[in-house]
ROMI-834825 format. One line per field, with one value per atom (N, C-alpha, C): atom name; residue number from 1; y, z, x negated. Coordinates in Angstrom, 1 decimal. Example, Ala and Ser with C-alpha at 12.3 -4.5 7.8 and 13.67 -1.06 7.14 Angstrom:
tidren = N,CA,C,N,CA,C
torke = 1,1,1,2,2,2
v = -5.7,-4.5,-3.3,-2.2,-1.1,0.0
w = 7.8,7.8,7.8,7.1,7.1,7.9
u = -13.2,-12.3,-13.2,-12.8,-13.7,-12.9
END
This chain:
tidren = N,CA,C,N,CA,C,N,CA,C,N,CA,C,N,CA,C,N,CA,C,N,CA,C,N,CA,C,N,CA,C,N,CA,C,N,CA,C,N,CA,C,N,CA,C,N,CA,C,N,CA,C,N,CA,C,N,CA,C,N,CA,C,N,CA,C,N,CA,C,N,CA,C,N,CA,C,N,CA,C,N,CA,C,N,CA,C,N,CA,C,N,CA,C,N,CA,C,N,CA,C,N,CA,C,N,CA,C,N,CA,C,N,CA,C,N,CA,C,N,CA,C,N,CA,C,N,CA,C,N,CA,C,N,CA,C,N,CA,C,N,CA,C,N,CA,C,N,CA,C,N,CA,C,N,CA,C,N,CA,C,N,CA,C,N,CA,C,N,CA,C,N,CA,C,N,CA,C,N,CA,C,N,CA,C,N,CA,C,N,CA,C,N,CA,C,N,CA,C,N,CA,C,N,CA,C,N,CA,C,N,CA,C,N,CA,C,N,CA,C,N,CA,C,N,CA,C,N,CA,C,N,CA,C,N,CA,C,N,CA,C,N,CA,C,N,CA,C,N,CA,C,N,CA,C,N,CA,C,N,CA,C,N,CA,C,N,CA,C,N,CA,C,N,CA,C,N,CA,C,N,CA,C,N,CA,C,N,CA,C,N,CA,C,N,CA,C,N,CA,C,N,CA,C,N,CA,C,N,CA,C,N,CA,C,N,CA,C,N,CA,C,N,CA,C,N,CA,C,N,CA,C,N,CA,C,N,CA,C,N,CA,C,N,CA,C,N,CA,C,N,CA,C,N,CA,C,N,CA,C,N,CA,C,N,CA,C,N,CA,C,N,CA,C,N,CA,C,N,CA,C,N,CA,C,N,CA,C,N,CA,C,N,CA,C,N,CA,C,N,CA,C,N,CA,C,N,CA,C,N,CA,C,N,CA,C,N,CA,C,N,CA,C,N,CA,C,N,CA,C,N,CA,C,N,CA,C,N,CA,C,N,CA,C,N,CA,C,N,CA,C,N,CA,C,N,CA,C,N,CA,C,N,CA,C,N,CA,C,N,CA,C,N,CA,C,N,CA,C,N,CA,C,N,CA,C,N,CA,C,N,CA,C,N,CA,C,N,CA,C,N,CA,C,N,CA,C,N,CA,C,N,CA,C,N,CA,C,N,CA,C,N,CA,C,N,CA,C,N,CA,C,N,CA,C,N,CA,C,N,CA,C,N,CA,C,N,CA,C,N,CA,C,N,CA,C,N,CA,C,N,CA,C,N,CA,C,N,CA,C,N,CA,C
torke = 1,1,1,2,2,2,3,3,3,4,4,4,5,5,5,6,6,6,7,7,7,8,8,8,9,9,9,10,10,10,11,11,11,12,12,12,13,13,13,14,14,14,15,15,15,16,16,16,17,17,17,18,18,18,19,19,19,20,20,20,21,21,21,22,22,22,23,23,23,24,24,24,25,25,25,26,26,26,27,27,27,28,28,28,29,29,29,30,30,30,31,31,31,32,32,32,33,33,33,34,34,34,35,35,35,36,36,36,37,37,37,38,38,38,39,39,39,40,40,40,41,41,41,42,42,42,43,43,43,44,44,44,45,45,45,46,46,46,47,47,47,48,48,48,49,49,49,50,50,50,51,51,51,52,52,52,53,53,53,54,54,54,55,55,55,56,56,56,57,57,57,58,58,58,59,59,59,60,60,60,61,61,61,62,62,62,63,63,63,64,64,64,65,65,65,66,66,66,67,67,67,68,68,68,69,69,69,70,70,70,71,71,71,72,72,72,73,73,73,74,74,74,75,75,75,76,76,76,77,77,77,78,78,78,79,79,79,80,80,80,81,81,81,82,82,82,83,83,83,84,84,84,85,85,85,86,86,86,87,87,87,88,88,88,89,89,89,90,90,90,91,91,91,92,92,92,93,93,93,94,94,94,95,95,95,96,96,96,97,97,97,98,98,98,99,99,99,100,100,100,101,101,101,102,102,102,103,103,103,104,104,104,105,105,105,106,106,106,107,107,107,108,108,108,109,109,109,110,110,110,111,111,111,112,112,112,113,113,113,114,114,114,115,115,115,116,116,116,117,117,117,118,118,118,119,119,119,120,120,120,121,121,121,122,122,122,123,123,123,124,124,124,125,125,125,126,126,126,127,127,127,128,128,128,129,129,129,130,130,130,131,131,131,132,132,132,133,133,133,134,134,134,135,135,135,136,136,136,137,137,137,138,138,138,139,139,139,140,140,140,141,141,141,142,142,142,143,143,143,144,144,144,145,145,145,146,146,146,147,147,147,148,148,148,149,149,149,150,150,150,151,151,151,152,152,152,153,153,153,154,154,154,155,155,155,156,156,156,157,157,157,158,158,158,159,159,159,160,160,160,161,161,161,162,162,162,163,163,163,164,164,164
v = 166.8,165.9,164.8,163.7,162.6,161.2,160.4,159.2,158.5,157.6,156.8,155.6,154.9,154.0,153.3,154.0,153.1,152.2,152.5,151.8,150.4,151.2,150.0,148.6,148.3,147.2,146.1,146.5,145.6,144.5,146.0,145.8,145.1,145.3,144.0,142.7,142.5,141.5,140.4,141.0,141.0,140.0,141.2,141.0,139.3,139.5,138.9,136.9,137.3,136.0,135.5,136.3,136.2,135.1,135.8,135.2,134.0,133.1,132.3,131.0,131.7,131.0,130.4,131.5,131.8,130.2,130.7,129.5,128.0,128.3,127.1,126.3,126.9,126.5,126.1,126.5,126.8,124.8,125.1,123.4,122.2,122.0,122.3,122.0,122.0,121.9,121.3,120.0,118.8,118.9,119.1,119.7,120.5,121.7,123.2,123.5,123.2,124.3,124.3,123.4,123.2,124.9,124.6,125.1,126.0,126.7,128.2,128.5,127.8,128.5,129.0,128.0,129.0,129.9,129.5,130.9,132.3,132.1,133.2,133.8,132.9,133.2,134.4,133.8,135.2,136.1,135.9,137.0,138.0,137.3,138.4,138.5,138.3,139.4,140.3,139.5,141.1,142.1,141.9,143.0,143.8,143.0,143.5,144.8,143.7,144.7,146.0,145.6,147.3,147.7,147.8,148.5,149.1,148.6,149.4,150.7,149.3,151.0,151.8,151.7,152.8,154.1,154.2,154.6,155.2,154.1,154.8,156.1,156.1,156.7,158.5,157.7,158.8,159.9,159.0,159.0,160.8,161.9,163.2,164.2,164.0,164.0,164.2,162.5,162.9,163.2,163.0,162.7,161.3,161.2,159.7,158.8,158.9,157.5,156.6,157.3,156.4,155.9,156.0,155.8,154.0,154.0,152.9,152.2,152.3,151.5,150.8,151.6,151.4,150.1,150.1,149.1,148.0,148.6,146.6,146.4,146.9,145.9,145.6,146.4,145.3,143.7,144.2,143.3,141.9,142.1,141.5,140.7,141.5,140.8,139.7,140.6,138.8,138.1,138.3,137.6,136.0,136.3,136.0,135.5,135.6,135.0,133.8,133.7,132.9,131.7,132.2,131.1,130.8,131.1,129.5,129.5,130.1,129.5,128.3,128.1,127.2,126.9,126.2,125.9,125.2,124.4,123.4,124.4,125.2,126.5,127.4,127.8,128.9,127.9,126.2,125.9,125.7,125.4,126.0,127.3,128.6,129.4,130.5,129.5,130.7,130.7,130.4,131.0,131.9,132.2,133.5,134.7,133.6,135.4,136.1,134.9,135.8,136.6,136.4,137.3,138.5,138.5,139.8,140.5,139.7,140.1,141.5,140.5,141.4,142.6,142.3,143.5,144.4,144.2,145.1,145.7,145.7,145.2,146.6,146.4,147.4,148.5,148.7,150.3,150.4,149.9,150.6,151.1,150.4,151.0,152.1,151.9,153.6,154.5,154.4,155.6,156.5,155.4,155.6,156.5,156.6,157.3,158.6,158.9,160.9,160.7,160.2,159.5,159.6,158.1,157.8,159.0,160.0,160.8,161.8,161.7,162.1,161.5,160.3,159.6,159.7,160.2,160.0,159.8,160.2,159.6,158.2,157.7,155.8,155.7,155.6,155.2,155.3,156.0,156.3,155.5,156.0,155.4,153.4,152.9,151.7,151.2,152.0,151.9,151.0,152.6,152.5,151.3,151.7,150.2,148.9,149.0,146.9,147.3,148.4,147.6,148.2,148.2,148.4,146.6,145.8,145.2,144.2,145.1,143.7,143.9,144.5,144.6,144.5,144.0,143.4,142.1,141.7,139.8,139.4,140.4,139.9,139.8,140.4,140.1,139.4,138.4,136.9,136.3,136.6,135.2,134.8,135.9,135.5,134.7,135.3,134.1,133.3,132.8,131.5,131.0,130.7,130.6,129.9,128.5,127.5,127.8,128.7,128.8,130.2,130.9,131.9,132.0,130.6,130.6,130.7,130.4,130.5,132.1,132.9,134.3,136.0,135.7,136.2,136.1,135.0,135.0,135.3,135.5,136.4,137.8,138.2,140.3,140.5,140.1,139.9,140.1,139.4,139.5,141.0,141.3,142.4,143.3,143.6,144.3,144.7,143.8,144.2,144.7,143.7,144.1,146.1,145.6,147.8,148.8,149.5,150.4,151.8,152.0,152.7,153.7
w = 105.7,106.9,106.4,106.7,106.2,107.2,106.0,106.8,107.1,108.4,109.4,108.9,107.2,107.2,107.1,106.8,107.3,108.6,109.6,110.6,111.1,110.3,110.9,110.3,109.1,108.1,109.6,109.7,110.8,111.5,112.4,113.4,113.1,112.0,110.7,110.9,110.3,110.3,111.7,112.4,114.4,114.7,114.3,114.6,114.2,112.7,111.8,112.0,112.7,113.3,114.3,115.4,116.8,116.1,115.5,115.2,114.9,114.4,113.4,114.8,115.5,116.6,118.0,117.8,119.0,118.4,117.2,116.6,116.4,116.2,115.9,117.6,118.7,119.9,120.7,119.8,120.4,119.6,118.6,118.1,117.7,119.1,119.3,120.4,121.9,123.3,123.8,123.3,123.8,123.3,124.2,123.5,122.9,122.9,122.6,123.4,124.0,124.6,124.4,123.8,122.6,121.6,121.0,120.3,119.9,121.0,121.9,122.6,122.8,123.2,122.0,121.0,119.8,119.0,119.3,118.2,119.3,121.3,121.5,120.7,121.1,120.8,119.9,118.6,117.0,117.4,117.6,117.8,119.0,119.8,121.1,119.6,119.1,118.4,117.3,116.6,115.7,116.8,117.4,118.6,119.4,119.4,119.9,118.7,117.5,116.8,116.5,116.4,116.4,117.1,118.3,119.2,118.8,118.3,118.3,116.5,116.2,115.0,115.3,116.2,116.7,117.4,117.7,119.0,117.7,117.1,115.8,115.5,115.4,114.2,114.6,116.2,117.0,117.8,118.6,119.5,119.2,118.4,118.4,118.1,118.2,118.5,119.4,120.0,121.3,123.0,123.7,125.8,125.7,126.7,127.2,127.0,126.2,125.5,124.7,123.7,122.9,123.7,124.9,125.8,126.2,126.8,127.3,126.0,124.8,123.9,123.2,123.5,123.6,124.4,125.5,127.0,126.4,126.4,126.0,125.0,123.8,122.6,122.8,123.1,124.0,124.4,125.2,126.0,125.5,125.0,124.2,122.8,122.6,121.3,122.4,123.7,124.5,124.5,125.2,125.4,124.4,123.5,121.7,121.4,121.9,121.7,122.1,123.4,124.6,124.1,123.7,124.1,122.5,121.4,120.7,120.6,121.1,122.0,122.9,123.8,124.7,124.9,124.1,124.2,125.1,126.0,127.3,128.1,128.5,129.5,129.5,127.7,127.9,128.0,127.7,129.0,130.1,131.3,132.0,132.5,131.5,132.9,131.4,130.7,130.7,131.2,132.4,132.5,133.4,133.6,134.5,133.4,132.3,131.1,130.6,130.2,129.4,129.9,131.2,131.6,131.6,132.3,132.3,130.9,130.2,128.7,128.3,128.8,128.4,129.5,130.4,131.1,130.9,130.2,129.7,127.8,127.6,126.2,126.4,127.6,127.8,128.3,129.4,129.9,129.1,128.0,126.5,125.4,125.3,124.3,125.6,126.9,128.0,127.6,126.5,127.2,125.9,125.4,123.0,123.1,124.0,124.2,124.2,124.1,123.7,122.3,120.7,119.4,119.7,120.2,120.0,120.1,120.7,121.5,120.2,119.6,117.9,116.3,117.3,116.1,116.2,118.0,118.0,119.2,119.8,121.3,121.2,120.1,121.0,120.8,119.3,120.1,121.3,121.5,122.9,124.1,123.8,124.9,124.8,123.5,123.4,123.6,123.2,123.6,125.2,125.8,126.8,127.7,127.5,128.1,127.8,126.4,126.2,127.1,127.1,128.0,129.3,130.0,131.4,131.3,131.0,131.1,130.9,129.6,129.7,130.9,131.7,132.8,134.0,134.1,135.0,134.6,133.6,133.1,133.1,132.9,133.1,134.7,135.6,136.5,137.0,136.9,137.1,136.9,135.3,134.7,135.8,136.3,137.2,138.5,138.6,140.6,139.6,139.0,138.1,136.9,136.8,135.8,134.5,135.0,133.6,133.4,134.2,134.0,133.0,133.0,132.1,131.2,130.7,129.5,128.3,128.4,127.0,127.1,127.4,127.8,126.6,127.3,126.1,125.0,124.7,122.6,122.2,123.3,123.4,123.0,123.7,124.2,123.1,122.7,122.0,120.5,120.9,118.8,118.6,119.6,119.4,119.9,120.5,121.1,120.1,119.8,118.3,116.5,116.8,114.8,115.0,116.3,116.1,116.2,115.6,115.1,116.8,116.2,118.1,117.3
u = -116.7,-117.2,-116.6,-117.9,-118.4,-117.4,-117.0,-116.1,-117.1,-116.7,-117.1,-117.5,-117.4,-117.1,-118.0,-119.1,-120.5,-120.7,-120.1,-120.6,-119.4,-118.7,-117.7,-117.7,-118.0,-118.7,-119.0,-120.4,-120.9,-119.5,-119.0,-118.0,-117.0,-116.7,-115.7,-115.4,-117.0,-117.9,-117.8,-118.3,-118.3,-117.3,-116.4,-114.8,-114.7,-114.5,-113.4,-114.4,-115.7,-116.9,-116.1,-116.3,-115.7,-114.3,-113.0,-111.4,-111.5,-112.5,-113.1,-113.6,-113.8,-114.9,-113.3,-113.3,-112.3,-110.7,-110.8,-109.5,-110.1,-111.9,-112.3,-112.2,-112.7,-112.6,-111.6,-110.3,-108.6,-108.4,-109.0,-108.2,-109.1,-110.8,-111.8,-111.9,-111.4,-111.8,-113.0,-112.8,-113.4,-115.0,-116.2,-117.4,-117.8,-117.3,-117.3,-118.8,-119.4,-121.1,-121.3,-121.7,-123.1,-122.6,-121.8,-121.3,-120.9,-120.4,-120.0,-122.0,-122.2,-123.9,-124.6,-124.5,-125.1,-123.8,-123.1,-122.1,-122.9,-122.4,-122.3,-124.0,-125.3,-126.3,-126.6,-125.6,-125.6,-124.9,-124.2,-123.4,-124.0,-124.5,-125.4,-126.4,-127.0,-128.1,-127.2,-126.0,-125.3,-125.3,-124.4,-123.7,-125.0,-126.4,-127.8,-128.1,-128.2,-129.0,-127.6,-126.5,-125.5,-125.6,-125.5,-125.9,-127.3,-128.0,-129.3,-129.4,-128.3,-128.9,-127.3,-126.5,-125.8,-126.8,-127.9,-128.5,-129.0,-129.8,-130.1,-129.8,-128.4,-127.8,-127.7,-127.0,-126.8,-126.9,-128.6,-129.1,-129.5,-129.3,-129.9,-128.3,-127.8,-126.4,-125.5,-124.9,-124.7,-125.8,-125.3,-126.6,-126.2,-125.7,-126.4,-125.3,-124.1,-124.2,-124.6,-125.8,-126.9,-127.4,-128.2,-128.9,-128.7,-127.1,-126.3,-126.4,-126.0,-125.9,-127.5,-128.2,-129.6,-130.4,-129.3,-130.2,-130.0,-127.8,-127.1,-127.8,-128.1,-128.2,-129.2,-130.1,-131.7,-131.1,-130.8,-130.0,-129.2,-128.7,-127.6,-128.7,-129.6,-130.4,-131.0,-131.7,-133.1,-132.1,-130.5,-129.8,-129.3,-129.4,-128.7,-129.7,-130.8,-132.1,-133.0,-132.2,-132.6,-131.4,-130.5,-129.1,-129.6,-129.9,-130.7,-132.2,-133.4,-134.1,-134.2,-133.6,-132.8,-131.8,-131.2,-129.7,-129.4,-129.9,-130.0,-130.1,-130.7,-130.6,-129.4,-129.4,-128.3,-126.6,-126.8,-125.4,-124.8,-126.2,-125.9,-125.9,-126.3,-126.1,-124.8,-124.6,-123.9,-122.3,-122.0,-120.7,-121.6,-122.6,-122.8,-123.4,-123.9,-124.6,-123.7,-122.4,-120.9,-120.8,-120.2,-119.5,-120.7,-121.5,-122.5,-122.6,-122.6,-123.1,-121.5,-120.1,-119.4,-118.4,-119.2,-119.3,-120.0,-121.1,-121.8,-121.9,-120.9,-120.5,-119.5,-118.4,-117.5,-117.8,-119.0,-119.5,-119.9,-120.4,-121.3,-120.0,-119.1,-117.7,-117.2,-117.2,-116.8,-117.3,-118.5,-120.1,-119.3,-118.8,-118.6,-117.3,-116.4,-115.3,-114.9,-116.3,-115.7,-115.8,-116.4,-115.7,-115.0,-114.4,-113.6,-112.5,-112.3,-111.2,-111.0,-112.1,-112.1,-111.5,-110.9,-110.0,-108.1,-108.2,-106.6,-106.8,-105.3,-105.4,-104.8,-103.8,-103.6,-105.1,-106.1,-106.9,-108.1,-107.9,-108.5,-108.1,-106.3,-106.2,-106.2,-106.4,-106.4,-107.6,-108.6,-110.4,-110.9,-109.3,-110.3,-109.1,-108.5,-107.7,-108.1,-108.6,-109.1,-110.2,-111.0,-112.6,-112.1,-111.0,-111.2,-110.5,-109.6,-109.5,-110.9,-111.7,-113.1,-113.3,-113.7,-114.6,-114.2,-112.7,-111.7,-112.6,-112.0,-112.0,-113.5,-114.4,-115.5,-116.3,-115.6,-115.3,-114.7,-113.2,-112.9,-113.5,-114.6,-114.8,-116.5,-116.3,-118.0,-116.8,-115.8,-115.1,-115.3,-114.2,-113.8,-113.7,-115.2,-115.6,-115.7,-115.1,-114.7,-113.0,-112.1,-110.7,-111.2,-111.7,-112.2,-112.9,-112.8,-114.2,-113.5,-111.6,-111.5,-110.5,-111.3,-110.1,-111.1,-112.8,-113.4,-113.1,-113.0,-112.6,-111.7,-110.7,-109.4,-108.9,-110.3,-110.6,-111.4,-112.7,-113.6,-113.0,-112.2,-111.5,-110.7,-109.8,-109.1,-109.7,-111.2,-112.2,-112.5,-113.0,-114.1,-113.0,-112.1,-111.4,-110.7,-110.9,-110.0,-110.9,-111.1,-111.8,-112.7,-113.9,-114.2,-115.2
END
């Protein structure tokens, strides 16, 4: 059986970038919306490419799960490109786009849960709980957008750094 280390490097780099983004945002809260827009645009492109690569590598081995990864990968790629190309529009819709992206990726990671079960019970239950919390927090961000803007930074750091 081959090790899965090839798949984890992109997620590790993405998680480290999200931690750095979270630290910078906590240190400089004023005037961060444009920076957040660019950073999330860049990370959405990376995440979209990561999901598309996941689909390309696993689509012949497992059923419906990779198809969701392809759809969310394409949506993430398009959302990231929109945020990078039109930052003013991104600033206006960031309060709605970010929660939808957050919910979509939590659902996508929940479809990967059968693969995580192979890693052990702890990883399975941890991933399950974190992604269910991601869906709940995404819904809360839609209801209270400005109060919940800093929540994804903290949750995405933990979510992306943990092996799936």
